[in-house]
C-alpha positions in Angstrom: 104.4 104.4 130.1 106.5 107.3 128.7 106.3 110.0 127.2 108.3 109.0 124.1 106.7 105.3 123.6 103.2 107.4 123.0 104.3 110.4 120.9 106.3 107.3 119.1 103.0 104.7 118.5 101.3 108.3 116.8 103.8 108.5 115.3 103.4 105.6 113.2 99.7 105.8 113.1 99.8 109.8 111.2 103.2 108.5 109.3 100.8 105.2 108.0 97.6 107.6 107.0 100.3 109.8 104.9 101.4 106.8 103.3 98.7 105.1 102.3 96.9 108.6 101.5 99.6 109.0 99.2 99.1 105.9 98.0 95.9 106.0 96.7 96.4 109.8 95.5 98.9 108.5 92.8 97.0 104.8 92.1 99.9 102.9 94.4 98.4 99.9 95.7 101.2 98.8 97.0 102.3 101.2 99.4 98.1 102.3 99.8 98.5 98.5 102.2 101.8 98.5 104.0 100.4 102.8 104.8 98.0 100.9 106.1 99.7 98.0 108.4 101.9 100.9 109.9 98.8 102.3 110.7 97.5 99.7 112.2 101.2 98.6 114.1 101.0 102.2 115.7 97.0 101.6 116.8 98.7 98.6 119.1 101.5 99.8 120.3 99.5 102.6 121.6 96.8 100.3 123.0 99.3 98.2 124.7 100.6 101.4 125.5 97.4 102.4 127.5 96.8 99.1 128.7 100.5 99.1 130.8 99.2 102.6 131.9 96.1 101.6 133.0 97.9 98.2 135.0 100.8 101.3 136.6 98.4 103.4 138.1 
């Protein structure tokens, strides 16, 4: 797997966590849920790419 895909998935996790925290801070439940979903999406992508690496080597 390319380093670009790994960094993008980590970036999504960070972006999601930031949105979640911002949503909590301002009391916006919608933003909080979107952030949490984005973070999970990043974690799943990262796990998939890590699995691909395992099978390639």
